[in-house]
Steps between C-alpha positions, in 0.01 A plus 500: 500500500442257222378617155168422363527308158185414317506196267302473184465150363419433132571112486794358308731201583559635844138411572517183287383160600623179343385138524815383674777662704755392239323681219645842389305514177135432397361669800196719548631870533317727742323221693603620847359817653669783676409389835676172455806664337542723809440218757780293320755763589439600868851659495360794315364649811839521656587765249184680412132526578333336202152471359398414159214456245445295187482702175500202269564133492653437154795346333684802393508410134132611518587846640301775347505884487181502714683340779796740444263795531338354807844434667619864427183650653524278802877571554418869472219464768715303738819711461310822554416369862731611776467160663632305192879515442531270195327252281612149406321327204509128452492427133588223236839539359390473119367852485662633821743735316219657306268569798789634697612741226130613460487588864845655493359753247151565641503483876604849629646406835860488644384212734624151413314276271658151477387216282596139586382145385657155473622252242368205693141455629414539871449115524856409383733356744758781410252784453684834460190711554510542877862616505431745218204631671696551820775682304255714322339621817841570650602706195167698499545565870865648471554875480741448208216380282327833512529688167641200322203457287320165451731201583502126425641271769557126443772271609692760700531771232344837471434616151359813357159460324644685199790263444406154639436224246388141553806337350436125556203279476531322826804615706429654840722801417318562169479880539809692408575848368735397200604847394549682834495251782301468815439789736589293806460170677361335813756322713381294795178695484668848509433714185800695365487754221796584285353745239171656391298547174581829310210496252184677601242294692215494758494834678654686222309322224273708288284204391159470653230238456240671715166440333662283226287182432700368203861532376593568137530182297873425419634188336843341537634347185808269500753522212610187316666406177273552194265736692295663219300736737163312471455517883556876495205534258296283731581710805402823310170335381416391853520862620836509675607854591859386545736221397811377680724324273737248667777539244820317445820619677487882539130503400562402145200461263489293185439708191136380431402539860654845501286601206189382676604671825560825299150481352354447851688798639388714212142411603556621855605171666789556758782261421765410754806297419603263774708179482458115524848491655529418864681826591638823358379852413311569174633833367473706185614283203410518136410843360166360364385399847524870597345621182206272551444626860600168679571548868792305671410325816826553681548220750135413524417151387197455265244435779610807701523718196138402438401615845670839459354556153151423634537765770657749261221457251246603770671843481619546146551347165781749387813302404742756654315504830493116518874490414557736794301280743720203408813697591360623832334185621 
């Protein structure tokens, strides 16, 4: 008996339309609806019973927390049904890793949730969306995907939402997990898993967005030479409850920026040290960082550290508790 996979469409390049078949940039993202996406891949029905609905029709650079909350609520509703075995979400690649990690932390179900998209619009001669969608449905329909948390499937790789990063501006294999590697791959349509995520997620997560209508405001600030901390002051003045500082190397912070962040922390703003580097774990470093109450992001990049900090701030503003969350999730 085939599994029932429900597809939620949010737009993105996979639903993009360009002026010519040769164009792979300058297209209109989200121009094609879910019905046409499914009709373009009739092979889907060989592997699962599929149906879908349109949640949004946007370029994912315009993703909002309101859509995140709507997606989380809809996933919860669908996965609570006995007749739904998994969810696939079509999504633009620009913010896919953030949406995936948000759902990884907030949807309390062991059933598979798989995000997929494309790097070339649906109208391109060499469009990658149809194959990505087929592979995503096949991953969502496999028993091995149960309990793996939220997944990202593009170009034949299966990545964990916690670890996957968009690494290239245009390459088809843009999503990689630079620190820990992929969970598995799809060969000739067959999904194969080699490992699973160990950090807490989905069914074991303690984060809830039930009844939440707005997430705490958290800014990401990027380290650079001669940073005097003026953006830190701007973030505090704009009402940010948290700041993720994308530092140099192992989360290093220039002295003047550190002084500004220390003042912010003393005023109750949660400060997380991440890195502008492409890979690597941010750990305890200078003693002053610990004394000022700064929190290391571990292997989370700035965008994902922001997601976790937003959810943590829904529960607490205690530095020790937030630090513990970054070690657990």
